[in-house]
Short mmCIF file of the C-alpha atoms (twelve columns), coordinates in Angstrom:
data_MODEL
# 
_entry.id   MODEL 
# 
loop_
_atom_site.group_PDB 
_atom_site.id 
_atom_site.type_symbol 
_atom_site.label_atom_id 
_atom_site.label_alt_id 
_atom_site.label_comp_id 
_atom_site.label_asym_id 
_atom_site.label_seq_id 
_atom_site.Cartn_x 
_atom_site.Cartn_y 
_atom_site.Cartn_z 
_atom_site.pdbx_PDB_model_num 
ATOM 1   C CA . MET A 1   0.000   0.000   0.000  1 
ATOM 2   C CA . GLY A 2   2.799   2.438   0.753  1 
ATOM 3   C CA . CYS A 3   6.364   2.904   -0.295 1 
ATOM 4   C CA . ILE A 4   9.275   4.769   1.242  1 
ATOM 5   C CA . ASP A 5   12.090  6.174   -0.831 1 
ATOM 6   C CA . GLY A 6   15.645  6.352   0.421  1 
ATOM 7   C CA . ASN A 7   16.697  9.489   2.258  1 
ATOM 8   C CA . GLU A 8   17.259  12.413  -0.028 1 
ATOM 9   C CA . ARG A 9   19.942  13.573  2.389  1 
ATOM 10  C CA . LYS A 10  21.639  11.097  4.684  1 
ATOM 11  C CA . PRO A 11  24.280  11.885  7.310  1 
ATOM 12  C CA . GLY A 12  27.541  12.632  5.523  1 
ATOM 13  C CA . ASN A 13  30.688  10.553  5.035  1 
ATOM 14  C CA . GLY A 14  28.696  7.320   4.961  1 
ATOM 15  C CA . LYS A 15  28.763  7.052   8.767  1 
ATOM 16  C CA . MET A 16  25.955  5.960   10.994 1 
ATOM 17  C CA . ALA A 17  24.183  8.737   12.860 1 
ATOM 18  C CA . SER A 18  25.779  7.639   16.139 1 
ATOM 19  C CA . ASP A 19  29.231  8.426   14.693 1 
ATOM 20  C CA . LEU A 20  28.353  12.061  14.013 1 
ATOM 21  C CA . ASP A 21  27.592  15.171  15.922 1 
ATOM 22  C CA . TYR A 22  23.816  15.300  16.301 1 
ATOM 23  C CA . ALA A 23  23.650  18.752  14.713 1 
ATOM 24  C CA . SER A 24  24.768  17.236  11.411 1 
ATOM 25  C CA . LEU A 25  21.476  15.281  11.262 1 
ATOM 26  C CA . ILE A 26  19.329  18.417  11.106 1 
ATOM 27  C CA . GLY A 27  17.943  18.786  7.611  1 
ATOM 28  C CA . SER A 28  17.968  15.068  6.793  1 
ATOM 29  C CA . VAL A 29  14.926  14.247  4.648  1 
ATOM 30  C CA . GLN A 30  12.950  11.108  3.904  1 
ATOM 31  C CA . ILE A 31  10.170  10.825  1.323  1 
ATOM 32  C CA . ALA A 32  7.280   8.336   1.515  1 
ATOM 33  C CA . ARG A 33  4.382   7.905   -0.897 1 
ATOM 34  C CA . ASP A 34  1.037   6.185   -0.506 1 
ATOM 35  C CA . THR A 35  -2.514  5.986   -1.827 1 
ATOM 36  C CA . ILE A 36  -5.322  6.781   0.604  1 
ATOM 37  C CA . VAL A 37  -7.690  3.808   0.617  1 
ATOM 38  C CA . ALA A 38  -10.826 3.069   2.596  1 
ATOM 39  C CA . GLY A 39  -9.883  -0.203  4.307  1 
ATOM 40  C CA . PRO A 40  -7.612  1.147   7.065  1 
ATOM 41  C CA . LEU A 41  -10.087 3.960   7.770  1 
ATOM 42  C CA . ASP A 42  -12.972 1.522   8.192  1 
ATOM 43  C CA . ARG A 43  -10.822 -0.614  10.491 1 
ATOM 44  C CA . LEU A 44  -9.863  2.434   12.552 1 
ATOM 45  C CA . SER A 45  -13.557 3.250   13.016 1 
ATOM 46  C CA . ALA A 46  -14.144 -0.321  14.208 1 
ATOM 47  C CA . THR A 47  -11.167 -0.103  16.577 1 
ATOM 48  C CA . LEU A 48  -12.564 3.120   18.065 1 
ATOM 49  C CA . ASP A 49  -15.967 1.412   18.435 1 
ATOM 50  C CA . ARG A 50  -17.646 3.902   16.117 1 
ATOM 51  C CA . ASP A 51  -20.749 3.232   14.019 1 
ATOM 52  C CA . ASP A 52  -19.498 5.140   10.966 1 
ATOM 53  C CA . PRO A 53  -20.623 4.421   7.402  1 
ATOM 54  C CA . GLY A 54  -17.971 2.927   5.175  1 
ATOM 55  C CA . PHE A 55  -15.530 5.345   3.558  1 
ATOM 56  C CA . ARG A 56  -15.807 6.007   -0.186 1 
ATOM 57  C CA . ASP A 57  -13.644 7.717   -2.773 1 
ATOM 58  C CA . GLY A 58  -13.570 11.458  -2.178 1 
ATOM 59  C CA . ASP A 59  -14.458 11.278  1.515  1 
ATOM 60  C CA . PRO A 60  -12.149 13.273  3.824  1 
ATOM 61  C CA . ILE A 61  -10.229 11.144  6.304  1 
ATOM 62  C CA . PRO A 62  -10.807 11.812  10.004 1 
ATOM 63  C CA . PRO A 63  -8.190  13.816  11.896 1 
ATOM 64  C CA . LEU A 64  -5.111  11.780  12.883 1 
ATOM 65  C CA . ALA A 65  -5.934  9.009   10.389 1 
ATOM 66  C CA . HIS A 66  -2.862  10.110  8.421  1 
ATOM 67  C CA . TRP A 67  -0.913  7.924   10.871 1 
ATOM 68  C CA . LEU A 68  -2.332  4.877   9.046  1 
ATOM 69  C CA . PHE A 69  -0.579  5.684   5.784  1 
ATOM 70  C CA . SER A 70  2.971   6.001   4.426  1 
ATOM 71  C CA . LEU A 71  3.965   3.378   6.963  1 
ATOM 72  C CA . PRO A 72  7.490   1.979   7.268  1 
ATOM 73  C CA . SER A 73  8.147   -1.332  5.547  1 
ATOM 74  C CA . ASP A 74  11.394  -2.404  7.181  1 
ATOM 75  C CA . ARG A 75  12.379  -6.008  6.582  1 
ATOM 76  C CA . GLN A 76  11.954  -8.382  9.515  1 
ATOM 77  C CA . SER A 77  15.718  -8.864  9.721  1 
ATOM 78  C CA . LYS A 78  16.174  -5.100  10.150 1 
ATOM 79  C CA . LEU A 79  14.124  -4.853  13.356 1 
ATOM 80  C CA . ASP A 80  15.918  -4.211  16.634 1 
ATOM 81  C CA . THR A 81  15.307  -6.327  19.741 1 
ATOM 82  C CA . ASP A 82  12.591  -3.938  20.968 1 
ATOM 83  C CA . GLY A 83  10.650  -4.245  17.705 1 
ATOM 84  C CA . HIS A 84  11.574  -0.798  16.362 1 
ATOM 85  C CA . ALA A 85  13.424  -0.531  13.092 1 
ATOM 86  C CA . GLU A 86  17.172  -0.276  13.542 1 
ATOM 87  C CA . ARG A 87  18.239  3.346   14.065 1 
ATOM 88  C CA . GLY A 88  20.929  5.178   12.185 1 
ATOM 89  C CA . ASP A 89  19.542  5.440   8.656  1 
ATOM 90  C CA . PHE A 90  17.249  8.437   9.130  1 
ATOM 91  C CA . LEU A 91  16.666  8.838   12.865 1 
ATOM 92  C CA . PRO A 92  19.694  8.911   15.215 1 
ATOM 93  C CA . SER A 93  20.904  5.538   16.434 1 
ATOM 94  C CA . ALA A 94  21.956  6.808   19.932 1 
ATOM 95  C CA . PRO A 95  23.217  3.382   21.118 1 
ATOM 96  C CA . ASP A 96  23.493  4.532   24.747 1 
ATOM 97  C CA . LEU A 97  19.807  5.557   24.683 1 
ATOM 98  C CA . PRO A 98  18.000  2.471   23.377 1 
ATOM 99  C CA . ARG A 99  14.439  3.351   24.491 1 
ATOM 100 C CA . ARG A 100 12.399  5.524   22.149 1 
ATOM 101 C CA . MET A 101 8.949   6.977   22.834 1 
ATOM 102 C CA . TRP A 102 6.477   9.329   21.120 1 
ATOM 103 C CA . ALA A 103 6.400   12.419  23.365 1 
ATOM 104 C CA . GLY A 104 3.868   14.535  21.476 1 
ATOM 105 C CA . SER A 105 2.907   16.279  18.250 1 
ATOM 106 C CA . ARG A 106 1.740   19.616  16.909 1 
ATOM 107 C CA . ILE A 107 -0.496  19.134  13.889 1 
ATOM 108 C CA . ALA A 108 -1.942  21.695  11.461 1 
ATOM 109 C CA . PHE A 109 -4.755  20.620  9.128  1 
ATOM 110 C CA . SER A 110 -4.522  22.907  6.077  1 
ATOM 111 C CA . GLY A 111 -6.818  21.016  3.725  1 
ATOM 112 C CA . PRO A 112 -8.699  17.730  3.473  1 
ATOM 113 C CA . ILE A 113 -6.886  14.504  2.708  1 
ATOM 114 C CA . ARG A 114 -9.382  12.402  0.768  1 
ATOM 115 C CA . VAL A 115 -9.855  8.739   -0.042 1 
ATOM 116 C CA . GLY A 116 -8.352  8.057   -3.452 1 
ATOM 117 C CA . MET A 117 -5.571  10.656  -3.225 1 
ATOM 118 C CA . ASN A 118 -1.995  9.793   -4.089 1 
ATOM 119 C CA . VAL A 119 -0.056  11.528  -1.344 1 
ATOM 120 C CA . GLU A 120 3.560   12.268  -0.570 1 
ATOM 121 C CA . ARG A 121 4.965   12.672  2.931  1 
ATOM 122 C CA . LYS A 122 8.158   14.640  3.338  1 
ATOM 123 C CA . SER A 123 9.815   14.012  6.705  1 
ATOM 124 C CA . GLU A 124 12.622  16.274  7.866  1 
ATOM 125 C CA . ILE A 125 14.644  16.269  11.079 1 
ATOM 126 C CA . VAL A 126 14.339  19.834  12.368 1 
ATOM 127 C CA . SER A 127 15.971  19.547  15.786 1 
ATOM 128 C CA . VAL A 128 18.097  17.146  17.829 1 
ATOM 129 C CA . GLU A 129 18.662  18.213  21.436 1 
ATOM 130 C CA . PRO A 130 20.467  16.245  24.153 1 
ATOM 131 C CA . LYS A 131 19.195  16.918  27.689 1 
ATOM 132 C CA . GLN A 132 19.780  15.638  31.195 1 
ATOM 133 C CA . GLY A 133 16.766  14.217  33.002 1 
ATOM 134 C CA . ALA A 134 16.187  13.025  36.542 1 
ATOM 135 C CA . ASN A 135 17.059  9.451   35.520 1 
ATOM 136 C CA . GLY A 136 19.931  10.194  33.162 1 
ATOM 137 C CA . SER A 137 20.610  11.412  29.649 1 
ATOM 138 C CA . LEU A 138 17.818  12.061  27.164 1 
ATOM 139 C CA . LEU A 139 17.723  12.947  23.493 1 
ATOM 140 C CA . PHE A 140 14.822  14.906  22.009 1 
ATOM 141 C CA . VAL A 141 14.329  14.670  18.252 1 
ATOM 142 C CA . THR A 142 11.690  16.628  16.335 1 
ATOM 143 C CA . VAL A 143 10.659  15.476  12.869 1 
ATOM 144 C CA . ARG A 144 8.394   17.635  10.706 1 
ATOM 145 C CA . HIS A 145 6.132   15.633  8.405  1 
ATOM 146 C CA . GLU A 146 4.388   17.426  5.532  1 
ATOM 147 C CA . ILE A 147 1.708   15.588  3.552  1 
ATOM 148 C CA . SER A 148 0.524   16.787  0.166  1 
ATOM 149 C CA . GLU A 149 -1.230  15.415  -2.869 1 
ATOM 150 C CA . LYS A 150 1.227   14.820  -5.670 1 
ATOM 151 C CA . GLY A 151 2.013   18.221  -7.184 1 
ATOM 152 C CA . GLY A 152 -0.294  20.062  -4.775 1 
ATOM 153 C CA . PRO A 153 -0.020  22.209  -1.650 1 
ATOM 154 C CA . VAL A 154 0.704   20.877  1.829  1 
ATOM 155 C CA . LEU A 155 -2.495  19.511  3.369  1 
ATOM 156 C CA . LEU A 156 -1.159  18.548  6.799  1 
ATOM 157 C CA . THR A 157 1.906   19.340  8.896  1 
ATOM 158 C CA . ASP A 158 2.819   17.137  11.851 1 
ATOM 159 C CA . GLU A 159 5.726   18.130  14.094 1 
ATOM 160 C CA . HIS A 160 6.494   14.905  15.932 1 
ATOM 161 C CA . ASP A 161 8.572   14.896  19.130 1 
ATOM 162 C CA . ILE A 162 10.520  11.720  19.931 1 
ATOM 163 C CA . VAL A 163 12.392  11.134  23.182 1 
ATOM 164 C CA . TYR A 164 15.258  8.668   23.558 1 
ATOM 165 C CA . ARG A 165 16.274  7.491   27.015 1 
ATOM 166 C CA . GLY A 166 18.555  4.953   28.642 1 
ATOM 167 C CA . ALA A 167 17.736  1.369   29.535 1 
ATOM 168 C CA . GLY A 168 17.062  2.171   33.217 1 
ATOM 169 C CA . GLY A 169 14.859  4.628   35.060 1 
ATOM 170 C CA . THR A 170 11.455  3.720   33.641 1 
ATOM 171 C CA . THR A 171 8.699   6.273   34.151 1 
ATOM 172 C CA . GLY A 172 6.141   3.600   34.976 1 
ATOM 173 C CA . GLY A 173 5.710   4.827   38.535 1 
ATOM 174 C CA . ARG A 174 5.543   8.545   37.825 1 
ATOM 175 C CA . LYS A 175 2.254   10.253  38.681 1 
ATOM 176 C CA . GLY A 176 1.042   13.545  37.304 1 
ATOM 177 C CA . GLU A 177 -1.380  16.071  38.731 1 
ATOM 178 C CA . VAL A 178 -4.857  15.002  39.780 1 
ATOM 179 C CA . ARG A 179 -7.536  16.803  37.823 1 
ATOM 180 C CA . ASP A 180 -11.318 16.937  38.048 1 
ATOM 181 C CA . PRO A 181 -13.381 15.533  35.157 1 
ATOM 182 C CA . GLY A 182 -14.276 17.799  32.244 1 
ATOM 183 C CA . SER A 183 -17.772 18.568  31.018 1 
ATOM 184 C CA . TRP A 184 -17.100 16.091  28.208 1 
ATOM 185 C CA . ARG A 185 -15.972 12.698  29.457 1 
ATOM 186 C CA . ARG A 186 -15.755 9.073   28.511 1 
ATOM 187 C CA . SER A 187 -14.137 6.148   30.332 1 
ATOM 188 C CA . LEU A 188 -12.858 2.870   28.928 1 
ATOM 189 C CA . VAL A 189 -10.448 0.052   29.683 1 
ATOM 190 C CA . PRO A 190 -7.904  -0.441  26.906 1 
ATOM 191 C CA . ASP A 191 -7.210  -4.165  26.681 1 
ATOM 192 C CA . GLU A 192 -4.779  -6.339  24.749 1 
ATOM 193 C CA . ARG A 193 -7.171  -6.600  21.811 1 
ATOM 194 C CA . LEU A 194 -7.361  -2.825  21.390 1 
ATOM 195 C CA . LEU A 195 -3.578  -2.471  21.556 1 
ATOM 196 C CA . PHE A 196 -3.095  -5.324  19.090 1 
ATOM 197 C CA . ARG A 197 -5.526  -3.777  16.604 1 
ATOM 198 C CA . TYR A 198 -3.882  -0.360  16.778 1 
ATOM 199 C CA . SER A 199 -0.425  -1.892  16.387 1 
ATOM 200 C CA . ALA A 200 -1.680  -3.734  13.323 1 
ATOM 201 C CA . LEU A 201 -3.261  -0.593  11.852 1 
ATOM 202 C CA . THR A 202 0.000   1.326   12.189 1 
ATOM 203 C CA . PHE A 203 2.352   -1.615  11.426 1 
ATOM 204 C CA . ASN A 204 3.973   -1.015  14.807 1 
ATOM 205 C CA . ALA A 205 6.151   -3.855  16.109 1 
ATOM 206 C CA . HIS A 206 7.270   -2.077  19.317 1 
ATOM 207 C CA . ARG A 207 7.117   -4.886  21.878 1 
ATOM 208 C CA . ILE A 208 5.974   -2.710  24.793 1 
ATOM 209 C CA . HIS A 209 2.461   -2.811  23.273 1 
ATOM 210 C CA . TYR A 210 2.005   -6.592  22.957 1 
ATOM 211 C CA . ASP A 211 4.800   -8.577  24.653 1 
ATOM 212 C CA . LYS A 212 4.054   -8.627  28.386 1 
ATOM 213 C CA . ASP A 213 7.164   -10.622 29.329 1 
ATOM 214 C CA . TYR A 214 9.353   -8.122  27.493 1 
ATOM 215 C CA . VAL A 215 7.691   -4.948  28.752 1 
ATOM 216 C CA . THR A 216 7.734   -6.060  32.394 1 
ATOM 217 C CA . GLY A 217 10.957  -8.044  32.459 1 
ATOM 218 C CA . VAL A 218 13.169  -5.914  30.198 1 
ATOM 219 C CA . GLU A 219 11.743  -2.394  30.214 1 
ATOM 220 C CA . GLY A 220 10.392  -2.503  33.760 1 
ATOM 221 C CA . TYR A 221 6.844   -1.300  33.160 1 
ATOM 222 C CA . PRO A 222 3.989   -2.831  35.185 1 
ATOM 223 C CA . GLY A 223 2.057   -3.842  32.059 1 
ATOM 224 C CA . LEU A 224 1.538   -3.347  28.349 1 
ATOM 225 C CA . VAL A 225 1.860   0.333   27.437 1 
ATOM 226 C CA . VAL A 226 -1.007  2.016   25.592 1 
ATOM 227 C CA . HIS A 227 0.276   3.737   22.446 1 
ATOM 228 C CA . GLY A 228 0.632   7.495   22.833 1 
ATOM 229 C CA . PRO A 229 -0.909  8.124   19.378 1 
ATOM 230 C CA . LEU A 230 -3.837  5.879   20.309 1 
ATOM 231 C CA . VAL A 231 -4.526  7.952   23.433 1 
ATOM 232 C CA . ALA A 232 -4.261  11.140  21.341 1 
ATOM 233 C CA . THR A 233 -6.705  9.633   18.836 1 
ATOM 234 C CA . LEU A 234 -9.142  8.623   21.577 1 
ATOM 235 C CA . MET A 235 -9.136  12.198  22.932 1 
ATOM 236 C CA . LEU A 236 -9.895  13.626  19.512 1 
ATOM 237 C CA . ASP A 237 -12.541 10.936  19.058 1 
ATOM 238 C CA . LEU A 238 -14.181 12.271  22.225 1 
ATOM 239 C CA . LEU A 239 -14.368 15.672  20.548 1 
ATOM 240 C CA . ARG A 240 -15.840 14.110  17.403 1 
ATOM 241 C CA . ARG A 241 -18.506 12.360  19.459 1 
ATOM 242 C CA . GLN A 242 -19.457 15.538  21.324 1 
ATOM 243 C CA . ALA A 243 -19.189 17.985  18.400 1 
ATOM 244 C CA . PRO A 244 -19.552 15.872  15.245 1 
ATOM 245 C CA . ASP A 245 -19.740 18.887  12.923 1 
ATOM 246 C CA . ALA A 246 -16.560 20.480  14.218 1 
ATOM 247 C CA . GLU A 247 -13.685 20.999  11.798 1 
ATOM 248 C CA . VAL A 248 -10.332 20.658  13.524 1 
ATOM 249 C CA . VAL A 249 -7.780  23.234  12.345 1 
ATOM 250 C CA . SER A 250 -4.940  22.276  14.678 1 
ATOM 251 C CA . TYR A 251 -4.230  19.752  17.390 1 
ATOM 252 C CA . ALA A 252 -1.344  19.558  19.827 1 
ATOM 253 C CA . PHE A 253 -0.801  16.891  22.481 1 
ATOM 254 C CA . ARG A 254 1.844   16.002  25.009 1 
ATOM 255 C CA . ALA A 255 2.379   12.706  26.813 1 
ATOM 256 C CA . ARG A 256 3.049   13.153  30.540 1 
ATOM 257 C CA . ALA A 257 2.920   9.606   31.923 1 
ATOM 258 C CA . PRO A 258 2.289   6.138   30.487 1 
ATOM 259 C CA . LEU A 259 -1.029  4.326   30.593 1 
ATOM 260 C CA . PHE A 260 -1.373  0.552   30.800 1 
ATOM 261 C CA . ALA A 261 -3.644  -2.114  29.364 1 
ATOM 262 C CA . GLY A 262 -6.254  -3.433  31.750 1 
ATOM 263 C CA . SER A 263 -6.526  -0.220  33.757 1 
ATOM 264 C CA . GLU A 264 -9.384  2.234   33.311 1 
ATOM 265 C CA . LEU A 265 -8.592  5.544   31.649 1 
ATOM 266 C CA . HIS A 266 -10.734 8.666   31.610 1 
ATOM 267 C CA . LEU A 267 -10.991 10.922  28.545 1 
ATOM 268 C CA . ASN A 268 -11.967 14.516  29.301 1 
ATOM 269 C CA . GLY A 269 -12.772 17.619  27.294 1 
ATOM 270 C CA . GLU A 270 -13.647 21.202  28.111 1 
ATOM 271 C CA . PRO A 271 -14.745 23.734  25.457 1 
ATOM 272 C CA . LEU A 272 -12.960 27.023  26.070 1 
ATOM 273 C CA . PRO A 273 -14.872 30.316  26.094 1 
ATOM 274 C CA . LYS A 274 -12.710 31.831  23.357 1 
ATOM 275 C CA . ASP A 275 -10.449 30.935  20.429 1 
ATOM 276 C CA . ASN A 276 -12.841 28.176  19.231 1 
ATOM 277 C CA . ALA A 277 -10.716 25.730  21.186 1 
ATOM 278 C CA . VAL A 278 -11.240 22.619  23.271 1 
ATOM 279 C CA . GLU A 279 -8.925  21.493  26.040 1 
ATOM 280 C CA . LEU A 280 -8.560  17.716  26.290 1 
ATOM 281 C CA . TRP A 281 -6.833  15.468  28.803 1 
ATOM 282 C CA . THR A 282 -6.644  11.811  29.787 1 
ATOM 283 C CA . CYS A 283 -6.333  10.565  33.353 1 
ATOM 284 C CA . ASP A 284 -5.483  7.157   34.738 1 
ATOM 285 C CA . ALA A 285 -7.808  5.204   37.007 1 
ATOM 286 C CA . ASP A 286 -6.755  7.338   40.000 1 
ATOM 287 C CA . GLY A 287 -7.321  10.651  38.228 1 
ATOM 288 C CA . HIS A 288 -3.659  11.475  37.493 1 
ATOM 289 C CA . VAL A 289 -3.164  13.292  34.189 1 
ATOM 290 C CA . ALA A 290 -1.328  11.166  31.607 1 
ATOM 291 C CA . MET A 291 -1.793  13.243  28.434 1 
ATOM 292 C CA . THR A 292 -2.931  16.770  27.640 1 
ATOM 293 C CA . ALA A 293 -4.061  18.290  24.348 1 
ATOM 294 C CA . ARG A 294 -5.627  21.339  22.738 1 
ATOM 295 C CA . ALA A 295 -7.752  21.340  19.596 1 
ATOM 296 C CA . VAL A 296 -8.583  24.517  17.674 1 
ATOM 297 C CA . LEU A 297 -11.709 24.469  15.546 1 
ATOM 298 C CA . ALA A 298 -12.551 26.336  12.371 1 
ATOM 299 C CA . ALA A 299 -15.873 27.638  13.684 1 
ATOM 300 C CA . ASP A 300 -17.799 27.760  16.940 1 
ATOM 301 C CA . ALA A 301 -18.687 24.088  17.018 1 
ATOM 302 C CA . THR A 302 -17.717 23.359  20.608 1 
ATOM 303 C CA . GLY A 303 -21.237 22.893  21.851 1 
ATOM 304 C CA . GLY A 304 -22.327 19.339  22.481 1 
ATOM 305 C CA . ARG A 305 -23.800 16.932  24.913 1 
ATOM 306 C CA . THR A 306 -22.211 16.133  28.269 1 
# 
């Protein structure tokens, strides 16, 4: 369904990224192409437990469904022990920081991506920043993805923040602030079936989402980790359920603590009195905030049922 071209600009001198100063990676570009088809969109609706009609040619895709397309197609032999593709071709390898997580995104929806379009995604590394955290060294990488129809303007921009960390010091026990429920709310228990389906939809082999022995015994988490993009999608799905006519212009989210399969999570939303915006957040079973987000709408469509 999708194809990924080789990097248009790889790190110089033929070295792996780990052999270079991180600043030399800024500006590296990767191009991926795909055709938007209905099947993954229908399966996403089923995974989100929505009663949507089937998608047809010309229909706009729902917000965040771009994550189902232009997927990596790394050979099985090129996967690392954690299930991620081996680093060092496009993203930094950072051998001393083997754990990699999706920390957040800032997404601008400039125009509709429609079923039947042939699209191109240009991915560019825009920043690489080493930092020191409470549990050791960290590396923050930001990749800007731009999606356009072939020969057309950019329809979507997604600035994706990735954090690398060391093998120790898991954040599984960290707790965020406790926050009261919003006027929009929905609770659910993400189970192994939900995580499996989302991994399949996004061709994600990261073992923390399906291999309980690995995630508890090697990475030190108490259970299977719910995908950050899945939580972000569930929050935006809450908005779609409450304000089905709303057009999302931009969406930004930030992961603050992991969530785990088998434990109840609470999705919350609060329409803001100005800026046509909705504040969204997800809490764990004890009410601690695990992810926050803000959606800006094209018109005053924040009204809805509670």
